C-alpha positions as CSV (number, residue, x, y, z in Angstrom):
1,X,74.8,80.2,97.2
2,X,71.6,82.0,97.3
3,X,68.7,79.7,95.7
4,X,69.1,79.1,91.8
5,X,65.6,77.6,91.3
6,X,66.2,74.6,88.8
7,X,63.7,71.6,88.7
8,X,65.5,69.0,86.5
9,X,66.0,68.5,86.2
10,X,67.6,68.7,86.5
11,X,64.9,68.0,85.3
12,X,66.5,68.5,86.3
13,X,65.5,67.8,85.1
14,X,62.0,69.5,85.2
15,X,62.1,73.1,83.0
16,X,58.4,79.5,80.2
17,X,57.7,83.5,80.0
18,X,56.1,85.4,82.9
19,X,52.4,85.5,82.8
20,X,49.4,86.5,85.5
21,X,47.9,83.1,84.7
22,X,49.0,79.9,83.2
23,X,48.3,79.8,79.9
24,X,45.6,77.2,78.5
25,X,47.9,74.5,76.8
26,X,46.5,72.5,74.2
27,X,45.4,69.5,74.8
28,X,48.0,67.2,75.7
29,X,48.7,63.9,74.0
30,X,47.9,60.9,76.0
31,X,50.2,58.8,74.1
32,X,53.8,58.8,71.9
33,X,54.5,56.3,69.4
34,X,58.1,57.3,70.1
35,X,57.8,56.7,74.1
36,X,60.4,53.7,74.1
37,X,63.4,56.4,72.9
38,X,62.6,58.4,76.3
39,X,63.2,55.7,78.5
40,X,61.9,56.2,82.2
41,X,61.6,59.7,81.3
42,X,58.3,58.6,79.2
43,X,56.5,57.5,82.1
44,X,56.1,61.1,83.4
45,X,54.2,62.0,80.5
46,X,50.0,62.7,81.4
47,X,51.4,63.6,85.2
48,X,51.5,66.4,87.7
49,X,53.5,66.8,90.8
50,X,54.2,68.8,93.9
51,X,57.9,68.8,95.0
52,X,59.0,69.9,98.3
53,X,62.2,71.0,99.0
54,X,64.6,69.1,101.2
55,X,67.7,69.5,103.1
56,X,69.2,73.0,103.1
57,X,66.6,74.4,100.6
58,X,63.6,73.7,103.1
59,X,65.6,75.5,105.8
60,X,66.2,78.5,103.8
61,X,62.5,78.7,102.9
62,X,63.0,77.6,99.3
63,X,59.2,77.1,97.7
64,X,57.4,74.2,96.8
65,X,57.6,73.0,93.4
66,X,54.6,72.3,91.0
67,X,55.6,70.2,87.6
68,X,53.7,68.7,84.3
69,X,54.9,66.1,81.9
70,X,53.2,65.7,78.7
71,X,53.9,64.5,75.3
72,X,53.8,67.2,72.2
73,X,54.3,67.8,68.1
74,X,53.1,64.2,67.6
75,X,54.5,62.4,70.7
76,X,58.1,63.8,69.5
77,X,58.7,66.0,72.1
78,X,58.5,65.4,75.6
79,X,57.4,68.6,77.7
80,X,58.0,69.7,81.5
81,X,56.1,72.8,82.6
82,X,57.2,73.9,86.1
83,X,56.1,76.9,88.6
84,X,57.4,77.4,92.3
85,X,54.5,77.3,94.6
86,X,54.6,81.0,95.2
87,X,54.6,82.2,91.5
88,X,58.0,83.8,91.4
89,X,59.5,81.4,88.7
90,X,59.0,78.9,86.4
91,X,60.1,77.0,83.2
92,X,59.4,75.1,80.5
93,X,62.0,71.9,79.1
94,X,61.5,70.9,75.8
95,X,63.2,67.2,75.2
96,X,63.6,65.7,72.1
97,X,65.1,62.6,70.3
98,X,68.6,63.9,68.2
99,X,67.9,62.2,64.9
100,X,71.5,62.9,64.1
101,X,72.5,61.2,67.6
102,X,70.2,59.8,69.1
103,X,70.6,61.5,72.2
104,X,67.8,63.2,74.4
105,X,69.0,66.7,73.8
106,X,66.8,69.3,75.8
107,X,66.7,72.9,76.2
108,X,65.0,75.1,79.5
109,X,63.8,78.1,79.1
110,X,63.0,80.1,82.3
111,X,60.6,83.2,83.3
112,X,63.6,84.8,84.8
113,X,65.0,85.4,81.5
114,X,68.4,82.5,81.3
115,X,68.2,79.3,79.8
116,X,70.0,75.9,79.8
117,X,70.1,72.9,77.4
118,X,72.0,69.5,77.2
119,X,71.1,65.9,76.8
120,X,69.8,63.6,79.6
121,X,71.7,60.1,80.1
122,X,69.7,57.3,81.1
123,X,71.0,54.7,83.4
124,X,70.1,51.1,83.7
125,X,68.7,51.5,87.1
126,X,65.9,54.1,85.5
127,X,67.7,57.2,86.9
128,X,68.4,59.9,84.4
129,X,70.9,62.4,85.2
130,X,72.4,65.2,82.7
131,X,75.1,68.3,82.9
132,X,73.9,71.3,81.3
133,X,75.2,74.6,79.8
134,X,73.4,77.9,81.4
135,X,72.9,80.9,79.2
136,X,71.8,84.4,80.6
137,X,72.3,83.8,84.4
138,X,74.8,86.4,86.3
139,X,77.1,83.5,88.2
140,X,75.9,80.0,87.2
141,X,77.4,78.7,84.0
142,X,76.9,74.7,84.2
143,X,74.3,72.6,85.9
144,X,74.4,69.1,86.7
145,X,71.3,66.5,88.2
146,X,70.2,63.1,89.0
147,X,66.3,62.3,89.3
148,X,64.7,58.8,89.5
149,X,61.4,57.6,90.5
150,X,61.4,55.8,94.0
151,X,59.6,52.4,94.7
152,X,56.5,54.0,96.5
153,X,56.0,56.4,92.9
154,X,57.8,59.5,94.2
155,X,60.2,61.1,92.5
156,X,63.2,62.8,93.6
157,X,65.5,65.6,92.1
158,X,69.0,66.6,93.5
159,X,71.1,68.9,91.4
160,X,74.4,70.8,91.5
161,X,75.4,74.1,90.1
162,X,78.9,75.6,88.9
163,X,80.2,79.0,89.1
164,X,84.0,80.8,89.3
165,X,84.3,79.1,92.6
166,X,83.4,75.3,91.3
167,X,80.7,73.5,92.1
168,X,78.7,73.6,94.9
169,X,75.3,72.1,96.3
170,X,71.7,72.8,94.7
171,X,68.5,72.2,94.9
172,X,66.7,68.8,96.1
173,X,63.0,68.4,95.6
174,X,60.9,65.1,96.8
175,X,58.2,65.0,94.6
176,X,54.6,63.3,94.8
177,X,51.9,63.0,92.0
178,X,49.1,65.6,92.5
179,X,45.6,66.7,90.7
180,X,46.4,70.3,92.2
181,X,46.9,72.8,89.1
182,X,50.1,74.8,88.5
183,X,50.3,78.4,90.5
184,X,50.2,81.2,88.5
185,X,53.2,83.5,87.2
186,X,53.8,86.2,89.0
187,X,55.0,88.7,86.5
188,X,58.4,90.6,87.1
189,X,60.5,87.5,88.3
190,X,64.0,88.2,88.2
191,X,67.2,86.0,87.8
192,X,67.6,84.0,90.9
193,X,70.9,84.4,92.6
């Protein structure tokens, strides 16, 4: 299957509209009084990452990924914004604790015109996973992903995609912290196949 560019991110997890430059964001909130509600995801707030593709993605020329995480709306929402190194694709994920269920629900909005939604499951080992519904993509209807921070401080994100043919391997990225800014999105991105 051709590359379906999701971070998860799978956010997953990590997970916006096209623009010629990355829009100015309000000053990120440094801390959140709600951080405990976000479990291992809270440690990502205030960080920026550079992710190298692994496995088949690297062999097929998948671009690297950049992401940044910050609090918004008084620390009640954790936001992850990402852009591929070549500017061809990006997305924004909004994560919020559901007041009724206690789940960490999210929506991922992409520059290619499709979106996903789901809930994160936090594991005792510090990893997080999700299975999300995809709306607006021509072939993929579900994505599942798992991510975790390694002992050396790097982060690993792996995903699988579901289509009419069933589940298939998705993307695998290995992220390291960076101070480099996110690349600019290139207008006119299309839905990845």
